[in-house]
C-alpha positions as CSV (number, residue, x, y, z in Angstrom):
1,X,109.1,138.5,132.4
2,X,110.5,135.5,130.8
3,X,107.7,133.1,131.7
4,X,105.1,135.7,131.3
5,X,106.2,136.1,127.6
6,X,106.4,132.3,127.2
7,X,102.9,132.0,128.5
8,X,101.8,134.6,125.9
9,X,103.5,132.9,123.0
10,X,102.0,129.5,124.0
11,X,98.6,131.0,124.0
12,X,99.2,132.7,120.7
13,X,100.3,129.2,119.3
14,X,97.3,127.4,120.5
15,X,94.9,130.0,119.4
16,X,96.5,130.4,115.8
17,X,96.7,126.6,115.4
18,X,93.1,126.1,116.4
19,X,92.2,129.0,113.8
20,X,94.2,127.3,111.0
21,X,92.5,123.9,111.9
22,X,89.2,125.4,111.7
23,X,89.8,127.2,108.4
24,X,91.0,124.0,106.9
25,X,88.0,122.0,108.1
26,X,85.7,124.5,106.7
27,X,87.3,124.2,103.2
28,X,88.1,120.5,103.3
29,X,86.3,117.4,104.7
30,X,87.4,117.0,108.2
31,X,88.7,113.4,107.5
32,X,90.9,114.5,104.7
33,X,92.5,117.4,107.0
34,X,93.1,114.8,109.7
35,X,94.7,112.4,107.3
36,X,97.1,115.2,106.0
37,X,97.9,115.9,109.7
38,X,98.4,112.3,110.7
39,X,101.9,112.5,112.3
40,X,100.9,115.5,114.3
41,X,97.8,114.0,115.3
42,X,99.5,110.6,116.4
43,X,101.9,112.5,118.6
44,X,99.5,114.7,120.3
45,X,97.2,111.8,121.0
46,X,100.2,109.9,122.5
47,X,100.6,112.9,124.6
48,X,97.1,112.9,125.7
49,X,97.1,109.1,126.5
50,X,100.4,109.6,128.5
51,X,98.8,112.5,130.6
52,X,95.8,110.2,131.3
53,X,98.1,107.2,132.6
54,X,100.4,109.5,134.6
55,X,97.5,110.9,136.4
56,X,95.7,107.7,136.9
57,X,92.8,108.8,134.8
58,X,90.2,106.5,133.1
59,X,91.1,105.8,129.3
60,X,87.7,105.0,127.8
61,X,88.6,105.7,124.2
62,X,91.6,107.0,122.1
63,X,91.3,106.6,118.4
64,X,92.8,108.6,115.5
65,X,89.4,108.5,113.7
66,X,85.9,108.2,115.0
67,X,83.4,105.4,114.0
68,X,80.8,107.9,112.9
69,X,82.7,108.8,109.7
70,X,83.5,112.4,110.8
71,X,87.2,111.7,110.7
72,X,88.0,113.4,113.9
73,X,90.2,111.8,116.4
74,X,88.6,110.8,119.7
75,X,89.8,111.2,123.2
76,X,88.5,110.5,126.6
77,X,86.2,113.4,127.5
78,X,85.7,112.9,131.3
79,X,89.1,111.3,132.4
80,X,88.4,111.7,136.0
81,X,92.2,112.0,137.1
82,X,93.3,110.8,140.6
83,X,95.6,113.8,141.1
84,X,93.7,116.8,141.9
85,X,94.4,120.1,140.2
86,X,97.6,119.1,138.6
87,X,95.9,116.2,136.9
88,X,93.9,118.2,134.3
89,X,96.9,120.3,133.9
90,X,99.1,117.6,132.9
91,X,96.6,116.0,130.5
92,X,96.0,119.7,129.0
93,X,99.8,120.2,128.6
94,X,101.2,116.9,127.5
95,X,99.8,117.0,123.9
96,X,101.3,120.5,123.4
97,X,104.7,119.5,125.1
98,X,104.7,116.4,122.8
99,X,104.1,118.6,119.6
100,X,106.6,120.8,120.7
101,X,109.2,118.1,121.3
102,X,108.5,116.6,118.1
103,X,109.1,120.0,116.4
104,X,112.6,120.3,118.3
105,X,113.7,116.9,117.1
106,X,112.4,117.3,113.7
107,X,114.5,120.7,113.4
108,X,117.6,119.3,114.9
109,X,117.8,116.1,112.8
110,X,116.1,117.2,109.6
111,X,115.9,121.0,109.1
112,X,118.6,122.6,111.5
113,X,120.0,124.7,108.6
114,X,116.5,125.8,107.7
115,X,115.8,127.1,111.3
116,X,119.1,129.1,111.5
117,X,117.7,131.4,108.7
118,X,114.9,132.6,110.8
119,X,115.9,135.3,113.3
120,X,114.8,134.6,116.9
121,X,114.4,138.1,118.2
122,X,110.9,138.3,116.6
123,X,109.5,136.1,119.4
124,X,111.3,137.3,122.3
125,X,110.8,137.4,126.2
126,X,109.9,141.2,126.2
127,X,106.3,142.2,125.5
128,X,105.3,145.6,124.7
129,X,104.0,147.9,127.3
130,X,103.3,151.1,125.0
131,X,101.2,151.9,121.9
132,X,104.2,152.5,119.9
133,X,105.8,149.2,121.3
134,X,102.5,147.4,120.2
135,X,102.7,148.5,116.5
136,X,106.4,147.5,116.4
137,X,105.4,144.2,117.9
138,X,102.9,143.7,115.1
139,X,105.3,144.7,112.5
140,X,107.9,142.2,113.9
141,X,105.4,139.5,113.3
142,X,105.1,140.4,109.6
143,X,108.9,140.4,109.4
144,X,108.8,136.9,110.9
145,X,106.6,135.6,108.2
146,X,108.6,137.2,105.6
147,X,111.8,135.7,106.9
148,X,110.0,132.4,107.0
149,X,108.9,132.7,103.4
150,X,112.4,133.5,102.5
151,X,113.7,130.5,104.2
152,X,111.2,128.2,102.3
153,X,112.1,129.9,98.9
154,X,115.9,129.2,99.6
155,X,115.5,125.8,100.8
156,X,116.7,123.0,98.9
157,X,113.6,120.9,98.3
158,X,115.5,118.1,96.3
159,X,116.6,117.0,99.7
160,X,114.2,114.5,101.1
161,X,115.0,115.8,104.8
162,X,113.9,119.3,103.9
163,X,110.6,118.0,102.4
164,X,110.0,115.7,105.3
165,X,110.9,118.6,107.9
166,X,108.5,120.9,106.3
167,X,105.8,118.4,106.2
168,X,106.4,117.3,109.8
169,X,106.6,121.2,110.9
170,X,103.2,121.9,109.2
171,X,101.6,118.7,110.9
172,X,103.0,119.4,114.5
173,X,102.3,123.0,114.7
174,X,98.7,122.8,113.4
175,X,98.0,119.9,115.8
176,X,98.7,122.2,118.6
177,X,95.3,122.9,118.5
178,X,93.5,121.2,121.4
179,X,91.3,118.2,120.7
180,X,87.7,118.4,121.1
181,X,86.7,118.6,124.8
182,X,90.3,119.4,125.9
183,X,90.5,123.1,125.1
184,X,89.7,124.3,128.6
185,X,92.2,122.0,130.0
186,X,95.0,123.1,127.5
187,X,94.4,126.9,128.1
188,X,94.1,126.7,131.8
189,X,97.2,124.5,132.0
190,X,99.2,127.2,130.0
191,X,97.9,129.9,132.1
192,X,98.6,128.1,135.6
193,X,101.9,126.9,134.8
194,X,103.0,130.2,133.3
195,X,101.9,132.4,136.2
196,X,103.2,129.9,138.7
197,X,106.6,129.7,137.0
198,X,106.7,133.5,136.8
199,X,105.9,134.0,140.4
200,X,108.5,131.3,141.5
201,X,111.3,132.7,139.4
202,X,110.5,136.3,140.5
203,X,110.8,135.3,144.1
204,X,114.0,133.0,143.8
205,X,115.5,135.1,140.9
206,X,116.2,132.0,138.8
207,X,115.2,130.9,135.4
208,X,115.5,127.5,133.7
209,X,118.0,127.9,130.9
210,X,116.2,125.1,128.9
211,X,113.3,127.7,128.6
212,X,115.6,130.4,127.5
213,X,117.2,128.1,124.7
214,X,113.9,127.0,123.4
215,X,113.0,130.3,121.9
216,X,114.2,129.0,118.5
217,X,111.6,126.3,118.3
218,X,108.9,128.7,119.5
219,X,109.8,131.2,117.0
220,X,109.7,128.6,114.4
221,X,106.3,127.3,115.3
222,X,104.7,130.8,115.7
223,X,106.1,131.9,112.3
224,X,104.9,128.6,110.6
225,X,101.4,129.1,112.1
226,X,101.2,132.8,111.3
227,X,102.0,132.0,107.7
228,X,99.6,129.1,107.6
229,X,96.9,131.5,109.0
230,X,97.6,134.0,106.5
231,X,97.5,131.7,103.4
232,X,94.5,130.0,104.7
233,X,92.7,133.3,105.1
234,X,93.5,134.4,101.5
235,X,92.4,130.9,100.0
236,X,89.2,131.0,102.2
237,X,88.4,134.5,101.1
238,X,88.9,133.8,97.4
239,X,86.8,130.7,97.7
240,X,84.1,132.7,99.2
241,X,84.4,135.3,96.7
242,X,84.0,132.9,93.9
243,X,80.9,131.3,95.5
244,X,79.3,134.8,95.8
245,X,80.1,135.6,92.2
246,X,78.6,132.4,91.1
247,X,75.6,132.7,93.2
248,X,74.7,136.2,91.9
249,X,75.7,135.5,88.3
């Protein structure tokens, strides 16, 4: 059940990050969004290139910004890895792993006191199987966002480490969204690795302790993304309402 829950939460992280990125790009120029997310974009792009090199794929292009003026990062769309099956999985997973590792190191060296204020039980290895459990599950996510807001309000932003940590946290979590043309590979990689690990551990009755100790970073990422999604939806709705009022005035 541990790896099934891990697969679910990783999919949630990718989907919510994708939604936040799309909302931001609908309100701001794409180039501005990607400039703001530059540290996360750089780390994710390095993970993508590493996946190409490890699998023997063809690296035709890898740039932070396209030359067409759109501001989007550009990656190899048809890499053709030499390793069958596992090649696309590695290429799809490494950007996500790179962002997760970046979040871990940022939390450990810059904002560990910040992360200890967020309860980890809101993102746990047990998924609901009943209707009541489903509603409790949704309420726990609201509580997770509330705890993150409380942690932000009580943080000492006079400390440059906290400011840098919050900025890197936003960049790295939002950049968990797949690059253009790599979404299928990223989602397939999460599903295949999660189902394979769940089957293997159920047969051998073992679990990697590093996965069990990684829930703090996962909780932090999910909470950050849910908070960003909520704020982005409110701002997008307010902007749309103002546009409608101006258009009908």
